[in-house]
C-alpha positions in Angstrom: 89.7 91.1 97.9 91.6 93.7 98.9 91.0 96.6 100.5 93.5 99.3 100.7 92.5 101.9 104.0 93.8 103.9 106.7 95.0 100.3 108.2 97.3 99.2 105.5 100.0 97.2 107.3 102.5 98.5 109.6 102.5 102.3 110.1 106.0 103.0 108.5 106.4 106.8 107.9 105.4 106.0 104.3 102.5 108.3 102.2 101.0 107.2 98.7 99.9 110.0 96.7 97.5 108.9 94.1 96.5 111.2 91.0 92.6 110.4 89.6 91.3 111.5 86.3 94.4 111.4 83.7 96.1 111.9 81.5 95.7 115.4 80.6 97.9 117.1 78.4 99.9 120.3 79.7 99.3 119.5 82.9 100.2 115.6 83.3 103.9 116.5 82.0 103.8 119.4 84.6 103.3 117.1 87.1 105.5 114.4 86.3 108.0 116.8 86.1 107.4 118.2 89.9 107.5 114.4 90.4 111.2 113.7 88.7 112.6 116.3 90.7 111.5 115.1 93.8 112.3 111.5 92.8 108.9 110.5 94.3 106.8 107.3 93.4 102.9 107.6 92.8 100.3 106.0 91.2 97.9 107.6 88.7 94.0 106.1 88.4 93.9 106.8 84.7 90.4 107.2 82.2 90.7 105.0 79.7 88.5 107.4 77.6 91.5 109.9 78.0 94.8 107.3 78.1 93.1 106.5 74.2 94.0 109.8 73.0 97.0 110.7 74.6 98.9 107.3 75.0 102.5 108.6 74.9 101.5 110.4 79.0 100.4 107.0 79.3 103.6 105.6 78.3 105.7 108.8 80.3 103.7 107.6 83.6 105.1 103.9 83.3 108.5 105.0 82.0 109.2 107.5 84.9 108.4 104.4 87.7 104.8 105.7 88.8 102.2 103.3 88.7 99.1 103.0 87.1 96.0 102.2 88.1 92.5 101.2 86.1 89.7 104.5 87.0 87.6 103.2 84.5 87.0 103.5 80.6 84.2 106.4 80.9 84.6 107.9 84.7 80.6 107.5 84.8 78.8 106.3 88.3 79.2 102.1 87.8 76.7 101.9 90.9 74.1 102.9 88.1 75.4 100.4 85.2 74.5 97.1 84.5 76.7 93.8 85.0 77.6 94.0 81.2 78.6 97.4 81.6 81.0 97.4 84.3 82.7 94.8 83.2 83.3 96.5 80.1 84.5 99.7 82.0 87.1 98.0 83.9 88.1 95.6 81.4 88.5 97.8 78.5 90.7 100.0 80.3 92.8 97.7 81.8 93.3 96.0 78.2 94.0 99.5 76.7 96.9 100.1 79.0 98.3 97.0 79.3 98.6 97.2 74.8 100.4 100.7 75.6 103.0 99.0 78.0 103.0 96.3 78.5 101.8 96.1 82.3 99.2 94.7 83.5 97.2 96.6 86.2 96.5 96.2 90.0 94.4 98.3 91.6 90.8 99.9 90.6 89.6 103.2 91.8 85.8 103.5 91.4 84.8 107.4 90.0 83.7 109.0 93.2 84.8 106.0 95.3 81.3 104.6 94.5 81.4 100.5 94.4 78.1 98.2 93.6 78.0 94.6 94.4 78.3 94.5 90.9 81.6 96.2 90.4 82.9 94.2 93.6 82.6 91.0 91.5 83.9 92.7 88.7 86.5 93.1 90.3 87.8 90.2 91.5 86.9 88.4 88.2 89.1 90.9 86.9 91.5 90.5 89.8 92.1 94.0 91.2 92.4 95.4 94.3 90.4 98.3 95.8 91.9 101.6 95.9 90.5 104.2 98.0 91.7 106.8 100.0 92.4 108.1 103.6 92.9 111.6 103.0 91.4 113.7 100.2 93.3 116.8 98.9 90.0 118.8 97.7 91.5 120.2 94.5 89.0 118.0 92.0 87.3 121.0 89.9 83.7 120.7 92.0 86.4 121.7 95.2 88.1 124.0 93.2 84.6 126.4 92.7 85.7 127.4 96.5 89.3 128.0 95.8 89.8 128.8 99.2 88.9 125.1 100.1 92.2 123.7 99.0 95.2 124.6 100.1 97.5 121.5 100.0 100.3 123.0 102.5 97.3 123.0 104.5 97.4 119.1 104.7 100.4 118.4 106.1 99.9 117.5 109.7 97.0 115.1 108.3 99.2 113.2 107.1 99.6 109.8 109.3 102.0 106.7 108.5 100.2 104.7 105.5 98.1 107.8 104.2 96.7 107.5 100.5 96.1 111.3 99.3 93.8 112.4 96.8 94.6 114.2 94.1 93.2 115.2 90.4 95.9 114.9 88.0 93.3 118.3 86.1 94.5 120.6 89.0 96.6 123.3 88.3 96.4 124.6 92.2 98.0 121.0 92.9 101.1 121.9 90.8 101.6 125.1 92.3 101.8 123.6 95.7 103.0 120.1 94.7 106.6 120.9 95.8 106.3 122.6 98.8 103.7 119.6 99.9 106.4 117.3 98.8 109.5 118.6 100.3 107.8 119.6 104.1 106.3 115.6 104.0 110.2 115.0 103.4 111.3 117.0 106.1 108.7 115.1 108.0 110.2 111.8 108.0 107.7 110.5 105.1 108.9 108.3 102.3 106.7 108.5 99.4 105.6 105.0 97.7 103.0 103.6 95.2 99.9 102.0 96.5 101.2 98.8 95.4 104.3 99.2 97.6 102.2 99.9 100.6 100.7 97.4 100.6 103.6 94.8 101.6 106.1 95.5 103.7 
């Protein structure tokens, strides 16, 4: 089982932006617009129960050339579920995305990054690669209770080659800062890739 981490392969100036918890109507469309204008590809870790409500957004993510990752079906803590429940959380989402897009999911990020032996076993059986992150932008709804904790532009100097940046699909604040954040990293020489591309030379 491959685990992408801070030590991912060569130290080339690449960065992978990842967006959790989507799709979310209103925000996802705006996010895709920003990424398209900047000609940046990212990885979206989608939730099954949200995807089944808006398959059009899932399809748009895929058509725009972004990677789709599995973020479970119900966004529950997987470390407290039974073997069968964990298996269904992963398989139901992968099967749903395959039906919508025709693409097989390669990557999985457990909600909250919490993993268990059961979850690790199911990931291996379902041929999913674990993806966590090297930098958390702090833009989840919980973080944003204190808005002073989140300012995406303040993270620019913390980005290192092969960074995996955790962002959230539901954050209006991220939409506000994202274009400038991307431009600043481009000016520093970074190239934007998906997490699967990050794992290859």
